[in-house]
C-alpha positions as CSV (number, residue, x, y, z in Angstrom):
1,M,12.8,-25.8,-4.2
2,F,9.4,-27.3,-3.2
3,I,7.7,-30.5,-4.3
4,I,3.9,-30.6,-4.4
5,L,1.9,-33.4,-5.9
6,G,5.1,-34.6,-7.7
7,V,5.7,-31.2,-9.3
8,V,8.9,-29.4,-8.6
9,M,8.2,-25.7,-7.7
10,N,10.6,-22.8,-7.4
11,S,10.2,-20.2,-4.7
12,S,8.3,-17.8,-7.0
13,Q,5.8,-20.5,-7.9
14,K,5.4,-21.5,-4.3
15,Y,4.8,-17.9,-3.3
16,Q,2.2,-17.5,-6.0
17,T,0.5,-20.7,-5.0
18,N,0.3,-19.5,-1.4
19,L,-1.3,-16.2,-2.5
20,K,-3.7,-17.9,-4.8
21,S,-4.8,-20.2,-2.0
22,I,-5.2,-17.4,0.6
23,F,-7.4,-15.2,-1.6
24,G,-9.2,-18.0,-3.5
25,A,-8.0,-16.4,-6.7
26,F,-7.9,-17.9,-10.2
27,D,-4.2,-17.1,-10.2
28,A,-1.5,-15.0,-8.6
29,F,1.7,-13.4,-9.9
30,T,4.8,-11.9,-8.3
31,M,6.7,-8.9,-9.6
32,W,9.5,-6.6,-8.6
33,K,7.3,-3.8,-7.1
34,G,3.6,-3.1,-6.4
35,R,3.5,-0.4,-9.1
36,V,4.7,-3.0,-11.6
37,A,1.8,-5.2,-10.5
38,L,-0.7,-2.4,-11.1
39,Y,0.9,-1.7,-14.5
40,A,0.4,-5.3,-15.5
41,I,-3.3,-5.1,-14.6
42,L,-3.8,-1.9,-16.5
43,R,-2.2,-3.4,-19.6
44,V,-4.3,-6.5,-19.7
45,L,-7.5,-4.5,-19.1
46,G,-6.7,-2.4,-22.1
47,I,-6.6,0.9,-20.2
48,G,-5.1,3.5,-22.5
49,K,-5.0,7.0,-24.0
50,G,-8.1,9.1,-23.2
51,D,-9.4,6.6,-20.6
52,E,-10.1,7.8,-17.1
53,V,-9.1,5.9,-13.9
54,I,-10.8,6.9,-10.6
55,L,-8.7,6.7,-7.4
56,P,-8.7,8.5,-4.1
57,G,-7.0,11.8,-3.7
58,Y,-5.0,10.4,-0.8
59,T,-2.5,7.9,-2.2
60,C,1.1,7.4,-3.2
61,V,2.1,8.9,-6.5
62,M,3.6,5.6,-7.5
63,D,0.0,4.3,-7.8
64,V,-0.7,7.1,-10.2
65,N,2.4,6.6,-12.3
66,P,1.2,3.3,-14.0
67,V,-2.0,5.1,-15.0
68,K,0.1,7.8,-16.7
69,Y,2.4,5.2,-18.2
70,V,-0.5,3.6,-20.2
71,G,-1.7,7.1,-21.3
72,A,-4.8,7.3,-19.2
73,N,-6.0,10.2,-17.0
74,P,-6.3,10.0,-13.2
75,V,-9.5,11.3,-11.7
76,Y,-9.4,12.0,-7.9
77,V,-12.2,11.5,-5.5
78,D,-12.0,13.0,-1.9
79,I,-11.9,10.8,1.2
80,E,-13.8,10.1,4.3
81,P,-12.2,11.8,7.4
82,D,-12.3,8.7,9.6
83,T,-11.2,5.8,7.4
84,F,-9.2,7.9,4.8
85,N,-10.8,5.8,2.1
86,M,-12.6,7.1,-1.0
87,D,-15.8,8.9,-0.1
88,V,-18.2,6.7,-2.1
89,S,-20.9,9.3,-1.9
90,L,-18.8,11.4,-4.2
91,L,-18.0,8.6,-6.6
92,E,-21.0,8.8,-9.0
93,Q,-20.4,12.4,-9.8
94,A,-16.8,11.6,-10.9
95,I,-17.9,9.1,-13.5
96,T,-18.0,10.2,-17.1
97,P,-18.3,8.3,-20.5
98,N,-14.5,8.0,-20.4
99,T,-14.4,6.3,-17.0
100,K,-13.0,2.8,-17.5
101,L,-11.7,1.8,-14.1
102,I,-12.1,2.5,-10.4
103,I,-9.2,1.7,-8.0
104,A,-10.6,0.9,-4.5
105,Q,-7.7,1.7,-2.2
106,H,-8.0,0.2,1.3
107,T,-6.1,2.8,3.3
108,Y,-4.2,1.9,6.4
109,G,-6.1,-1.4,6.5
110,Y,-9.6,0.1,6.5
111,V,-11.8,-1.4,3.8
112,C,-13.7,0.8,1.3
113,D,-17.5,0.7,1.4
114,M,-17.5,-2.1,-1.2
115,D,-21.2,-2.6,-1.3
116,E,-21.8,1.0,-2.4
117,L,-18.7,1.1,-4.6
118,M,-19.4,-2.1,-6.4
119,G,-23.1,-1.1,-6.9
120,I,-22.1,2.2,-8.5
121,A,-19.5,0.4,-10.7
122,E,-22.1,-2.1,-11.9
123,K,-24.6,0.6,-12.6
124,Y,-22.2,2.4,-15.0
125,G,-20.4,-0.7,-16.3
126,V,-17.1,0.3,-14.8
127,T,-14.4,-2.3,-13.9
128,V,-13.1,-2.3,-10.3
129,I,-9.7,-3.4,-9.0
130,E,-8.4,-3.2,-5.4
131,D,-5.3,-1.6,-4.1
132,C,-4.3,-3.8,-1.2
133,C,-0.8,-2.4,-0.7
134,L,-1.8,-1.2,2.8
135,C,-4.2,-4.0,3.6
136,V,-3.7,-7.7,4.1
137,G,-6.2,-9.7,6.1
138,S,-8.9,-7.0,6.5
139,T,-12.5,-8.2,5.9
140,Y,-15.7,-6.5,4.7
141,K,-18.8,-8.3,5.9
142,G,-16.6,-11.4,6.4
143,K,-15.1,-11.3,3.0
144,L,-11.4,-10.7,2.5
145,A,-10.3,-7.4,1.0
146,G,-8.8,-8.2,-2.4
147,T,-11.6,-10.6,-3.4
148,F,-14.2,-8.0,-4.6
149,G,-12.7,-6.5,-7.8
150,I,-11.6,-8.2,-11.0
151,A,-8.0,-8.2,-9.7
152,S,-6.0,-6.8,-6.8
153,Y,-2.4,-5.7,-6.3
154,F,-0.2,-5.8,-3.2
155,S,3.2,-4.4,-2.1
156,G,5.9,-6.1,-0.1
157,Q,7.9,-2.9,0.3
158,W,9.7,-2.2,3.6
159,N,6.8,-0.5,5.5
160,K,3.9,-2.6,4.2
161,P,1.9,-5.3,6.0
162,F,4.8,-7.7,5.5
163,T,8.0,-7.1,3.6
164,T,10.0,-9.0,1.0
165,G,12.3,-6.0,0.8
166,I,10.4,-4.6,-2.1
167,G,8.0,-6.6,-4.2
168,G,4.6,-6.7,-5.9
169,M,1.9,-9.2,-6.2
170,V,-1.3,-9.6,-8.3
171,T,-4.3,-11.8,-7.5
172,C,-6.8,-12.3,-10.3
173,N,-10.5,-13.0,-9.6
174,D,-11.2,-13.5,-13.3
175,E,-9.9,-16.3,-15.4
176,N,-9.5,-14.3,-18.6
177,V,-7.5,-11.6,-16.8
178,A,-5.3,-14.2,-15.2
179,Q,-4.6,-15.8,-18.6
180,D,-3.8,-12.4,-20.1
181,I,-1.4,-11.5,-17.3
182,Q,0.3,-14.9,-17.7
183,E,0.8,-14.2,-21.4
184,L,2.1,-10.6,-20.7
185,C,4.6,-11.8,-18.2
186,E,5.9,-14.6,-20.4
187,N,6.4,-12.1,-23.3
188,E,7.6,-8.9,-21.6
189,L,8.6,-9.4,-17.9
190,I,12.4,-9.1,-17.5
191,K,14.6,-10.5,-14.8
192,P,16.3,-8.2,-12.2
193,S,20.1,-7.8,-12.5
194,F,22.5,-9.8,-10.4
195,K,23.6,-6.4,-8.8
196,E,20.0,-5.5,-7.9
197,V,19.4,-8.9,-6.3
198,L,22.6,-8.8,-4.3
199,M,21.9,-5.3,-3.0
200,L,18.4,-6.3,-2.0
201,Q,19.6,-9.4,-0.2
202,A,22.1,-7.3,1.8
203,Q,19.3,-4.8,2.6
204,L,17.0,-7.6,3.9
205,W,19.8,-8.8,6.2
206,V,20.4,-5.2,7.6
207,Y,16.6,-4.8,8.0
208,K,16.3,-8.0,10.0
209,A,19.4,-7.3,12.1
210,L,19.2,-3.6,12.9
211,I,15.8,-2.0,12.2
212,Y,13.7,-1.5,15.4
213,P,11.3,1.2,16.5
214,R,14.1,3.2,18.1
215,T,16.4,3.1,15.1
216,T,13.8,3.6,12.3
217,A,14.1,7.3,11.8
218,L,17.9,7.2,11.6
219,A,17.7,4.2,9.2
220,Q,15.2,6.0,6.9
221,N,17.5,9.0,6.6
222,L,20.5,6.8,5.8
223,F,18.5,4.7,3.4
224,R,17.4,7.8,1.4
225,W,21.0,9.0,1.2
226,L,22.2,5.6,0.0
227,T,19.4,5.4,-2.5
228,K,20.5,8.7,-4.1
229,K,24.0,7.4,-4.3
230,G,22.8,4.2,-6.0
231,I,24.3,2.1,-3.3
232,V,21.0,0.4,-2.4
233,V,17.8,-0.5,-4.2
234,G,15.4,2.4,-3.5
235,S,11.7,2.5,-3.6
236,S,11.6,5.2,-6.3
237,S,13.9,6.8,-8.8
238,N,13.9,10.5,-9.7
239,E,12.6,9.9,-13.2
240,E,9.4,8.3,-11.7
241,F,8.4,11.8,-10.6
242,E,8.3,13.1,-14.2
243,P,6.3,10.9,-14.7
244,K,8.4,8.8,-17.0
245,M,8.5,5.0,-17.0
246,P,12.1,4.0,-16.1
247,E,14.0,1.7,-18.4
248,N,13.5,-2.0,-17.5
249,F,10.5,-1.1,-15.3
250,F,8.4,-4.2,-16.1
251,K,10.5,-6.5,-13.9
252,A,10.0,-9.9,-12.3
253,M,10.4,-10.7,-8.6
254,S,13.7,-12.3,-7.7
255,S,14.1,-15.6,-5.9
256,V,15.4,-13.7,-2.9
257,Q,12.1,-11.8,-2.6
258,A,10.0,-14.9,-3.3
259,K,11.8,-17.0,-0.6
260,E,11.2,-14.2,1.9
261,G,7.5,-14.1,0.8
262,V,7.1,-17.8,1.4
263,K,8.6,-17.4,4.9
264,K,6.2,-14.5,5.6
265,M,3.2,-16.4,4.5
266,K,4.0,-19.0,7.3
267,S,3.7,-16.3,9.9
268,L,0.9,-14.3,8.3
269,E,-1.7,-15.4,10.8
270,A,0.5,-14.4,13.8
271,N,1.3,-11.1,12.0
272,I,-2.4,-10.3,11.6
273,E,-3.2,-11.2,15.2
274,H,-0.4,-9.0,16.5
275,R,-1.6,-6.0,14.5
276,K,-5.2,-6.4,15.7
277,K,-4.0,-6.7,19.3
278,M,-1.7,-3.7,19.1
279,S,-4.4,-1.6,17.4
280,S,-6.8,-2.3,20.2
281,F,-4.0,-1.5,22.7
282,Y,-3.5,1.9,21.0
283,D,-7.3,2.4,21.2
284,E,-7.1,1.7,25.0
285,L,-4.0,3.9,25.6
286,L,-5.3,6.9,23.6
287,G,-8.8,6.5,25.1
288,N,-7.4,6.6,28.6
289,K,-5.8,10.0,27.7
290,G,-9.1,11.3,26.4
291,W,-7.9,11.4,22.8
292,G,-9.8,10.3,19.8
293,I,-9.4,6.7,18.7
294,R,-10.3,4.8,15.5
295,Q,-13.7,5.4,14.1
296,F,-15.1,2.8,11.6
297,D,-18.2,0.7,11.1
298,S,-17.4,-2.5,13.0
299,S,-20.6,-4.1,11.8
300,K,-19.3,-4.0,8.2
301,Q,-15.5,-4.4,8.5
302,D,-12.8,-5.9,10.6
303,P,-9.6,-4.0,9.6
304,V,-6.0,-5.2,10.0
305,M,-4.1,-2.0,10.2
306,V,-0.7,-1.6,8.6
307,R,-0.2,1.5,10.7
308,Y,-2.3,3.4,13.2
309,P,-3.3,6.9,11.9
310,V,-3.7,9.8,14.3
311,R,-4.2,13.6,13.8
312,V,-1.8,16.1,15.5
313,K,-1.7,19.8,15.9
314,D,1.8,20.4,14.5
315,K,2.8,17.5,12.2
316,Q,6.2,18.8,11.2
317,K,7.3,19.4,14.8
318,A,6.0,16.0,15.9
319,I,8.0,14.3,13.1
320,E,11.2,16.2,13.9
321,D,11.0,15.6,17.6
322,A,10.2,11.9,17.1
323,A,13.4,11.4,15.2
324,K,15.4,13.1,18.1
325,H,13.7,10.9,20.7
326,G,14.0,7.6,18.8
327,I,10.2,7.3,18.3
328,E,9.0,5.6,15.1
329,L,6.5,7.9,13.5
330,G,5.2,7.5,10.0
331,T,4.4,10.5,7.7
332,W,1.8,9.0,5.4
333,F,0.6,10.9,3.5
334,E,2.7,14.1,3.2
335,C,0.6,15.4,0.4
336,A,-2.5,14.1,-1.6
337,L,-0.1,12.2,-3.9
338,H,2.7,11.2,-1.4
339,P,5.6,12.0,-1.1
340,I,6.0,15.8,-0.6
341,E,8.4,16.0,-3.6
342,T,5.6,15.1,-6.0
343,P,5.1,17.8,-8.7
344,L,1.3,17.7,-8.4
345,E,0.6,19.6,-11.6
346,K,2.2,16.8,-13.6
347,Y,-0.4,14.4,-12.2
348,D,-3.4,16.6,-12.8
349,Y,-3.9,17.4,-9.1
350,E,-4.4,20.8,-7.6
351,I,-4.5,21.7,-3.9
352,G,-8.2,22.1,-2.9
353,M,-9.4,19.4,-5.4
354,C,-9.8,17.0,-2.4
355,P,-10.1,19.3,0.7
356,V,-10.6,16.5,3.2
357,A,-7.5,14.7,1.9
358,D,-5.5,17.9,1.9
359,K,-6.4,18.5,5.5
360,A,-5.5,14.9,6.5
361,C,-2.1,15.4,4.9
362,E,-1.5,18.4,7.1
363,Q,-2.5,16.6,10.3
364,V,-2.1,12.8,10.1
365,V,0.9,10.9,11.3
366,N,0.9,7.1,12.0
367,L,2.1,4.9,14.7
368,P,3.9,1.5,14.2
369,L,2.1,-1.8,14.3
370,H,4.7,-4.2,12.9
371,T,5.7,-7.3,14.7
372,R,8.7,-5.6,16.5
373,V,6.3,-3.2,18.3
374,S,5.8,-4.3,21.9
375,K,3.3,-2.9,24.5
376,K,6.3,-1.0,26.0
377,T,7.0,0.6,22.6
378,A,3.3,1.5,22.2
379,R,3.1,3.1,25.6
380,R,6.2,5.1,24.9
381,T,4.8,6.2,21.5
382,V,1.5,7.3,22.9
383,D,3.1,9.2,25.7
384,F,5.1,11.0,23.1
385,I,2.5,11.7,20.5
386,T,-0.3,12.9,22.8
387,K,1.9,16.0,23.6
388,Y,1.2,17.2,20.1
389,C,-2.5,17.3,20.2
390,E,-4.9,19.7,21.9
391,E,-8.1,18.4,20.4
392,A,-9.4,15.7,18.1
393,F,-9.8,16.9,14.6
394,A,-12.9,16.4,12.4
């Protein structure tokens, strides 16, 4: 428990207060998962049947699910090859009279071209929210990502900028939206079960004690198996690929997650600094080997990367060999609506709809940047991954 100005605050309230302060928001809310946070925003914005929601064709399918849950239709826009963000030059042609919302996803930590995006949205009277699940601390022209749209949502899942095990957060930049989410949560948000909280607490302990770059691949395979058996709290359930909203989906954050979030906020500045430093170190190592490094407009943005994306010649072989050699290598994104198991036709996506995104899915792997990555780990990772590339890809 925390006491501020004579008011007793529980861990969830403390976590929300921290988020509100960091982003200068009207209010902040914590939830079980990031997709739950997005669902809450869609509900209070009145997004529903027949409405169109624009998002990049290079995302996680769990970002599309809430759109489907409220009865709206996703509309996909292709991406830029360097930042993997929505190609804003293609945005205007995707807008129709049914367009009600644009989701600006800040991929890997790169920030969307928010000047252009917000200008187009204003021109057509379309609301903008931000997907900051892969982005905490990045700035665009000195302004924090997550402070441009009417609201933003975040994820505290295992491989995100910081983890609370799983977890979702909403920040609101509009007072009315904040009030509506507060009311929605009071009326409909349910508590996680004792079993779910207990399993999550155990998983957090295992993560802290045993998960390091050399053990990540083995741990991920074990985690997927345990999830299927219902032994651990997984990121996704099979019914979420229908897409069908699971029973008890609209769930609150537990005190276990909130307490972890409060701890992570205390070390957030150090986390951000580490990611910037290691990203620059990867730039140096890859540059020294004559391989392509990150390309972005540094006059506009200062990204804090969640992972470091690179393109390889044979993605599948690189992933398989990395697991054998104890190299932590991420697969984002395996297909335009990650993961590879996604039945694309159920989400109104066809291969070729976003060709730049489809190509990125075939080529891109990503290198770790979390706080357990040392310079020694980075050198070993770069020595490994550069064997799988003959040229830089456009």
